[in-house]
C-alpha positions in Angstrom: 13.0 -1.6 54.0 11.1 -4.9 54.2 8.3 -5.8 51.8 5.9 -5.6 54.9 7.1 -2.1 55.6 6.6 -1.2 51.9 3.0 -2.5 52.0 2.3 -0.9 55.3 3.4 2.5 54.0 1.1 2.2 51.0 -1.8 1.1 53.2 -1.3 3.8 55.7 -1.4 6.5 53.1 -4.5 5.0 51.6 -6.9 4.6 54.5 -9.3 7.2 53.1 -9.6 5.2 49.9 -11.2 2.1 51.5 -14.2 0.4 50.0 -17.2 -0.4 52.2 -16.0 -3.9 52.8 -12.8 -2.6 54.2 -10.6 -3.4 51.2 -8.5 -0.7 49.6 -9.5 0.8 46.2 -6.0 0.7 44.7 -7.3 2.0 41.3 -7.6 5.5 42.9 -4.0 5.5 44.2 -1.1 6.9 42.3 1.5 4.2 42.9 4.4 2.5 41.1 4.2 -0.7 39.2 1.1 -0.1 37.3 3.0 -0.1 34.0 3.0 -3.9 34.3 -0.8 -4.2 33.8 -1.4 -1.1 31.6 -1.1 -1.2 27.8 1.8 0.9 26.4 0.8 4.5 25.7 -2.3 4.4 27.9 -1.0 7.0 30.4 1.0 10.1 29.5 4.6 10.4 30.7 6.6 13.4 31.6 9.5 14.1 29.2 11.7 16.9 27.9 9.3 17.7 25.1 6.7 18.6 27.9 9.0 21.1 29.6 7.4 24.3 30.7 9.1 27.6 29.8 10.4 27.7 33.4 11.7 24.1 33.2 13.4 24.9 29.9 15.1 27.9 31.4 16.2 25.8 34.4 17.6 23.2 32.1 19.6 25.7 30.2 20.8 27.5 33.3 22.1 24.4 35.0 23.7 23.1 31.7 25.4 26.5 31.3 26.8 26.5 34.8 28.2 23.0 34.4 29.7 23.7 31.0 31.2 27.1 32.0 32.3 26.5 35.7 33.0 22.8 36.0 33.8 21.4 32.5 36.9 23.6 31.9 38.6 22.2 35.0 36.9 18.8 35.1 40.2 17.0 34.3 42.5 19.3 36.2 41.6 21.3 39.4 38.5 19.3 40.0 40.6 16.2 40.5 42.8 17.7 43.2 40.4 17.1 46.2 40.3 20.8 46.8 37.9 21.8 49.6 38.2 25.5 48.9 37.2 25.0 45.3 34.3 22.7 46.2 32.9 25.3 48.8 33.3 28.1 46.2 31.3 26.1 43.6 28.6 25.1 46.1 28.2 28.7 47.2 27.8 29.7 43.6 25.2 27.0 43.1 23.5 28.1 46.3 23.1 31.6 44.9 21.5 30.2 41.8 19.1 28.1 43.7 20.6 24.8 42.6 21.1 23.4 46.2 17.8 24.2 47.8 15.9 22.1 45.2 13.9 20.2 47.9 14.1 22.8 50.7 11.0 24.9 51.5 11.3 28.6 50.8 10.7 29.5 54.5 14.0 27.7 55.2 15.9 29.4 52.4 15.3 26.9 49.7 13.9 27.1 46.2 11.6 24.0 46.7 11.4 23.0 43.1 9.3 20.2 41.8 10.8 16.7 41.7 10.9 17.1 37.9 13.1 20.2 38.5 15.3 18.1 40.6 15.7 15.7 37.7 16.6 18.5 35.4 19.4 19.7 37.8 20.7 16.2 38.3 21.1 15.8 34.5 22.6 19.3 34.2 25.3 18.9 36.8 26.6 15.8 35.0 27.3 17.9 32.0 30.3 19.3 33.9 32.1 16.1 33.1 33.4 15.5 36.6 31.9 12.6 38.6 33.5 13.8 41.8 31.6 17.1 41.8 28.4 15.4 40.7 28.8 13.2 43.8 29.3 16.3 46.1 26.1 17.8 44.7 24.1 14.6 44.8 24.9 14.0 48.5 24.3 17.7 49.3 20.8 17.8 47.8 19.6 14.2 48.5 20.8 11.8 51.1 22.6 14.5 53.1 19.5 16.8 53.3 16.3 14.9 52.7 16.2 13.2 56.1 16.1 16.7 57.7 13.6 18.1 55.1 11.2 15.2 55.5 11.5 14.2 59.1 13.1 17.1 60.9 11.1 19.3 63.2 10.8 23.1 62.7 13.7 23.9 65.0 16.0 21.4 63.2 15.0 22.8 59.8 15.5 26.4 61.0 19.0 25.5 62.3 20.4 23.5 59.4 18.5 23.9 56.1 19.4 27.5 55.3 23.1 26.6 55.4 22.5 23.5 53.2 20.6 25.7 50.7 23.2 28.4 50.4 26.2 26.1 50.4 27.8 27.2 53.6 27.1 23.8 55.2 28.2 20.7 53.4 26.2 17.5 54.2 27.1 13.8 54.4 25.2 10.6 55.1 26.5 7.7 57.2 24.9 4.3 56.6 27.5 1.8 55.5 29.6 0.0 58.2 32.5 -2.5 58.0 30.1 -5.4 58.8 26.9 -3.8 57.3 27.1 -2.7 53.7 23.9 -3.2 51.7 22.4 -4.8 54.8 21.9 -1.4 56.3 19.5 -2.2 59.1 22.1 -4.4 60.7 23.9 -1.4 62.1 26.4 -1.9 64.9 26.6 1.8 65.6 24.7 2.5 68.8 23.3 5.4 70.8 22.6 5.2 74.5 20.7 7.9 76.4 22.9 9.7 78.9 22.0 9.6 82.6 20.8 13.2 82.5 18.7 12.5 79.4 20.3 15.3 77.4 22.6 13.4 75.1 22.8 10.1 73.1 26.3 8.6 73.7 27.2 7.3 70.2 29.7 4.6 69.6 30.6 2.9 66.3 32.0 3.4 62.8 30.9 4.3 59.3 32.9 3.7 56.1 33.0 5.0 52.5 31.3 8.4 53.5 31.2 10.8 50.6 31.8 14.4 51.4 33.1 13.1 54.8 36.2 15.2 55.3 34.5 18.4 54.3 31.0 18.0 55.8 29.5 20.1 58.5 26.4 18.0 59.0 26.2 14.2 59.1 22.9 12.2 59.0 23.9 9.0 60.8 21.9 5.7 60.9 22.3 3.9 64.2 20.5 1.7 66.8 19.0 3.2 69.9 17.5 0.7 72.3 17.9 -1.8 69.6 15.7 0.2 67.2 16.9 1.6 63.9 17.0 5.4 64.1 18.6 8.5 62.5 20.4 11.4 64.1 22.3 14.4 62.9 25.9 14.8 64.2 27.7 18.1 63.6 31.3 18.5 62.8 33.5 19.1 65.9 31.2 17.1 68.2 33.4 15.7 71.1 34.1 12.0 70.4 33.6 12.3 66.7 36.6 11.7 64.5 37.0 11.8 60.7 39.4 9.2 59.3 41.9 9.4 56.5 40.9 9.7 52.8 40.5 6.5 51.0 42.7 5.9 47.9 40.2 5.2 45.3 40.1 3.8 41.8 38.1 6.8 40.6 36.3 9.9 41.8 39.6 11.4 42.8 38.2 14.8 43.4 35.7 13.8 46.0 36.2 13.1 49.7 35.6 9.5 50.9 36.5 8.7 54.5 35.6 6.5 57.5 33.9 8.1 60.5 34.6 7.0 64.1 32.4 7.6 67.2 33.8 7.1 70.6 31.5 8.1 73.4 30.3 10.8 71.1 27.9 13.1 73.0 25.1 14.1 70.6 22.2 16.4 71.9 18.9 14.5 72.0 17.5 17.4 70.0 19.4 16.1 67.0 17.3 12.9 66.7 15.3 12.9 63.5 11.7 11.8 64.2 11.4 9.3 67.1 13.5 6.4 68.2 12.8 3.5 65.8 11.8 5.8 62.9 15.2 5.7 61.2 14.0 3.8 58.2 12.1 6.9 56.9 15.1 9.3 56.8 17.5 6.6 55.6 15.6 4.7 53.0 13.2 7.3 51.6 16.3 9.5 51.0 18.0 6.6 49.3 15.1 6.1 47.0 15.6 9.6 45.7 19.4 9.2 45.7 19.0 6.1 43.5 16.8 7.9 41.1 19.2 10.9 40.9 22.1 8.5 40.2 20.2 7.4 37.1 19.3 10.9 36.1 22.8 12.2 36.6 24.2 9.6 34.1 22.4 11.3 31.2 24.7 14.3 30.9 27.8 12.2 31.1 26.6 9.9 28.4 25.9 12.9 26.1 29.4 14.2 26.8 31.0 10.9 26.0 29.1 10.6 22.7 30.1 14.2 21.8 33.8 13.4 22.5 33.8 10.2 20.6 31.9 11.6 17.6 34.3 14.5 17.3 37.4 12.3 17.7 36.1 9.9 15.1 35.8 12.7 12.5 39.5 13.7 13.1 41.1 10.3 13.3 42.2 8.5 10.1 42.9 4.8 9.6 43.4 2.9 6.3 43.1 6.2 4.4 39.8 7.4 5.7 38.2 8.9 8.8 37.1 6.3 11.3 33.7 8.1 11.5 33.0 6.5 8.1 33.4 3.0 9.5 30.2 1.0 10.1 31.5 -0.5 13.4 32.3 2.9 14.8 28.9 4.3 13.8 27.2 1.3 15.4 29.0 1.9 18.7 27.8 5.5 18.6 24.3 4.4 17.6 24.2 2.0 20.5 25.3 4.8 22.8 22.6 7.1 21.6 19.9 4.4 22.1 21.1 3.9 25.7 21.1 7.6 26.4 17.6 8.2 24.9 16.1 5.3 26.8 17.7 6.3 30.1 16.5 9.9 29.5 12.9 8.7 28.8 12.8 6.4 31.7 14.1 8.9 34.3 11.8 11.7 33.4 8.8 9.3 33.2 9.6 8.0 36.7 9.9 11.3 38.3 6.9 12.7 36.5 4.7 10.0 38.1 6.0 10.8 41.6 5.5 14.5 41.0 1.9 13.8 40.0 1.3 11.9 43.3 3.0 14.7 45.3 0.7 17.3 43.6 -2.3 15.6 45.2 -1.0 16.1 48.7 -2.2 19.0 50.9 0.8 21.3 51.5 -0.8 22.5 54.7 -0.8 19.0 56.1 1.7 18.7 59.0 2.9 15.4 57.5 3.3 16.8 54.0 7.0 16.1 53.8 6.7 12.7 55.4 4.1 11.8 52.8 6.5 12.9 50.1 8.9 10.4 51.4 6.2 7.7 51.5 5.5 8.4 47.8 9.1 7.7 46.8 8.6 4.4 48.6 5.6 3.6 46.5 7.9 3.9 43.5 10.7 1.9 45.0 10.9 -0.5 42.0 11.0 2.3 39.4 13.6 4.3 41.4 15.8 1.2 41.7 15.4 0.6 37.9 16.7 4.1 37.3 19.7 3.3 39.3 20.4 -0.1 37.7 19.7 0.7 34.1 21.2 4.2 34.3 24.5 3.1 35.8 24.8 0.0 33.5 23.9 2.1 30.4 26.5 4.7 31.4 29.1 2.0 31.8 28.3 0.6 28.3 28.3 4.0 26.7 31.6 5.1 28.2 33.1 1.7 27.2 31.9 2.1 23.6 33.2 5.7 23.4 36.5 4.8 24.9 36.9 2.1 22.3 36.3 4.7 19.6 39.4 6.5 20.9 41.4 3.3 20.6 44.7 3.5 22.5 44.2 7.1 23.3 41.1 6.1 25.3 43.6 4.6 27.8 45.6 7.8 28.1 44.7 10.2 31.0 45.2 13.3 28.8 42.1 12.2 26.8 38.6 12.4 28.3 37.5 8.8 28.4 40.0 7.3 31.0 38.7 9.5 33.8 35.1 8.8 32.8 35.8 5.1 32.8 37.3 5.1 36.3 34.7 7.4 37.8 31.7 5.5 36.4 32.5 2.1 37.9 31.3 3.0 41.4 27.9 3.9 40.1 26.9 0.2 40.1 28.0 -0.2 43.7 26.9 2.7 45.9 23.4 3.6 46.8 23.0 -0.2 47.2 24.7 -2.4 44.7 22.8 -3.1 41.5 22.3 -6.7 42.7 20.7 -5.4 45.9 18.6 -3.0 43.9 17.4 -5.9 41.7 16.3 -7.6 44.9 14.4 -4.5 46.1 12.8 -4.0 42.7 11.8 -7.7 42.3 10.5 -8.1 45.8 8.6 -4.8 45.7 6.7 -5.8 42.6 5.9 -9.2 44.1 4.5 -7.5 47.2 2.4 -5.2 45.0 1.1 -8.2 43.0 0.1 -10.1 46.1 -1.5 -7.1 47.8 -3.9 -6.5 44.9 -2.4 -3.1 44.2 -1.8 -3.9 40.6 -4.9 -6.0 39.8 -2.4 -8.8 39.1 -4.9 -11.7 39.3 -7.3 -10.0 36.9 -4.3 -9.4 34.6 -3.4 -13.0 34.7 -6.8 -13.9 33.3 -6.2 -11.5 30.4 -2.8 -13.1 29.8 -4.5 -16.5 29.1 -6.4 -14.9 26.3 -3.4 -12.9 25.1 -1.4 -16.2 24.7 -3.9 -17.6 22.2 -2.9 -17.1 18.5 -5.8 -14.9 17.5 -5.7 -12.3 20.3 -3.4 -9.3 21.0 -3.4 -6.3 23.4 -6.1 -4.5 21.4 -3.7 -1.6 20.7 -4.3 0.2 17.4 -1.8 2.7 16.1 1.8 3.4 15.1 4.6 1.0 16.3 2.1 -1.8 16.6 4.7 -4.5 16.5 6.8 -2.8 19.2 3.7 -2.4 21.5 2.8 -6.0 21.1 6.4 -7.0 21.9 6.4 -5.1 25.1 2.9 -6.4 26.1 4.2 -9.9 25.4 7.1 -9.2 27.8 4.5 -8.2 30.5 2.7 -11.5 29.9 5.9 -13.5 30.2 6.6 -11.7 33.5 3.1 -12.5 34.8 3.3 -16.2 33.8 6.8 -16.6 35.2 6.0 -14.8 38.5 2.8 -16.9 38.9 4.7 -20.2 38.5 7.5 -19.0 40.7 5.0 -18.1 43.5 3.4 -21.6 43.1 6.8 -23.2 43.4 8.5 -21.2 46.1 5.6 -19.7 48.0 6.8 -17.4 50.8 10.4 -18.5 50.2 10.5 -16.7 46.9 12.1 -13.8 48.6 15.3 -15.8 49.3 15.6 -17.2 45.8 18.0 -14.4 44.7 18.7 -15.7 41.2 15.0 -16.1 40.5 14.3 -12.6 41.8 17.2 -11.1 39.8 15.9 -12.7 36.5 12.4 -11.4 37.3 13.9 -8.0 37.9 15.7 -8.1 34.5 12.4 -8.6 32.8 10.9 -5.7 34.7 13.7 -3.4 33.8 13.2 -4.2 30.1 9.5 -3.7 30.4 9.7 -0.3 32.1 12.5 1.1 30.0 10.8 0.0 26.7 7.3 1.1 27.9 8.4 4.6 29.0 10.5 5.1 25.9 7.9 4.0 23.4 5.2 6.0 25.2 7.3 9.1 24.9 7.7 8.5 21.2 4.0 7.9 20.7 3.2 10.9 22.7 5.4 13.2 20.6 5.0 11.6 17.2 3.5 14.8 15.7 6.2 17.0 17.1 8.9 14.7 15.9 7.4 14.6 12.5 7.3 18.4 12.3 10.9 18.6 13.3 11.9 15.7 11.0 13.2 13.9 14.1 13.6 10.3 13.2 16.3 9.2 15.7 13.9 9.1 18.7 11.6 6.6 17.1 14.5 4.5 15.8 15.9 4.3 19.4 12.6 3.0 20.7 12.5 0.4 17.9 16.1 -0.8 18.3 15.8 -1.1 22.1 12.5 -2.9 22.0 13.7 -5.4 19.4 17.2 -6.1 20.6 16.5 -6.3 24.3 13.1 -7.9 23.9 14.7 -11.1 22.7 16.5 -11.5 26.0 13.2 -11.5 28.0 12.6 -15.2 27.1 16.2 -16.0 28.2 15.5 -14.7 31.7 12.1 -16.5 31.9 13.5 -19.8 30.6 16.1 -19.9 33.3 13.4 -19.7 35.9 11.0 -22.2 34.3 13.9 -24.7 33.8 14.8 -24.3 37.4 11.2 -24.8 38.6 10.6 -27.9 36.4 14.2 -29.1 36.2 14.3 -28.6 32.5 11.1 -30.5 31.8 8.6 -27.6 31.3 5.0 -28.8 30.9 3.6 -28.7 27.3 0.7 -26.3 28.2 3.2 -23.8 29.5 5.6 -24.3 26.5 2.7 -23.5 24.1 2.1 -20.2 25.9 5.7 -19.3 26.0 6.2 -20.2 22.3 3.3 -17.9 21.4 4.9 -15.1 23.4 8.3 -15.8 22.1 7.1 -15.2 18.5 5.9 -11.7 19.5 9.1 -10.9 21.3 11.1 -11.8 18.2 10.6 -8.8 16.0 11.8 -8.8 12.4 13.3 -5.3 12.8 16.2 -4.2 10.6 18.2 -2.9 13.6 21.4 -2.8 11.6 19.8 -0.4 9.1 18.2 1.6 11.9 21.5 2.0 13.7 23.2 3.1 10.4 20.8 6.0 10.4 21.3 6.8 14.1 25.1 6.6 13.6 25.0 8.9 10.6 22.8 11.5 12.4 25.2 11.4 15.4 28.2 12.1 13.2 26.4 14.9 11.5 25.3 16.4 14.8 28.8 16.2 16.3 27.3 14.3 19.3 24.0 13.3 20.7 21.5 14.1 17.9 18.1 14.4 19.7 17.2 17.8 21.0 14.9 18.1 24.0 12.3 20.5 22.4 
């Protein structure tokens, strides 16, 4: 979706918040990006420590299902691409309410909160099989949300009960041979038949997850040159499912091309109106991207558990390798990644749930507005996808290294995890594309006045002087100032980039990517440290030290890199000759980003606690 569409969606949902002069009072709107101009810890975040009794029960139930039903066969039967087994497991999940997470009760669903959806996404990944996680993710997000949000009552009555109980498997067709991440450039077309009863669909889709098994396909296409979405049912004349792809990983999932040759699809299957395909496609993708990040959490925990237990059994040079400092550091780095992803994902979805809670459930556009809310948080949802997938890749790589040569052997758990995880940085929009989405969305918000960016820039001028700071008083003062310095760096860098490139900044991909890298650090560090500050009394009561150490390690080690990203942009703008007044500001901020934290000592403690716990050492409540 374009930046203009993003801004239009925000404005359309905010018309009742206009000031007398016709401008919009953005301060009253729950929207993404405000972390940039708000001091760390100002707003509460949702996290596992805040689970209600019902949410805790859901967390335990989903984890139990994954560990009992999926994990024992994760490396055997689940890898056989067995449709019968997949349908059996989906039916079981349907009976437990794990498929109808977003489906209204009147259509057979459980309609949980978005935070509940996050809980289930994490839980299913504890089954240790990426293939089944893919099946569930498609079934409950991109394969269903278009119908939930944009379908009419008749469509919902027809399709949602089967999706919820697992008798109908879903798929989503967006990617084409000549249109990958450039999704709106679809070559698949639909032409209204002479009798007005059907759309005659022609075209091709590729890399379709669940494709060989699915009963319902939400397909993006062009009708009269306008981007639209339509549901095509299995067995429709002119619709053919191609052969399974031979993949590097995810061997237990179905991935096929789809072919449409004069395929006659009833006009009643159109979602929304002609030209409204962006909503079903991209709003669903926003949630799909978020869930991809959330579903990495359980897999990272499993990897840490496997590596910790192996390290306590394996001897080298006369001692267990769990005693080696380098092994403990790898485990510590893995725990830091996992805790930060966990903190980020629950914080992101908590904000979106807060915004949804303000909607009127009796509003006929209630579900459309839910989709619009996910669009307001497009940057944060993309960050979840980017940081979650990259962190999972890092954790799995570290844990495989702990296994040494056995990590390369299929009989051990890490080889499959390594193969399966690589796709996470590619689908739901490559991480590079998601950095473009994230970066451009935040630029749009800054320019629209949504974030109070101009006012914030004025504060940054004062913040860059030697005797001023953010005004924060409390624990983790150095870490807070480090994160606030990163926000100031981002603001200064963006301001100079806008001055240099103007409207062309959107096509400066390397600049946008480096701005996005700074944003990712800011949001992950902010949400993680806010969680720690919010729960410091609880952590103290439980003698929980690892959580705080994770926040400190991440803030210190990754904060240093912020200036690297900014320097690339400034050196590009000024061809290496950055003006003295800017250098003075950057040097002031650089000193605050360079924390004198003993991260080696901190990671020794995290590593020791991980070995003692036989795995991930931080409990959720």
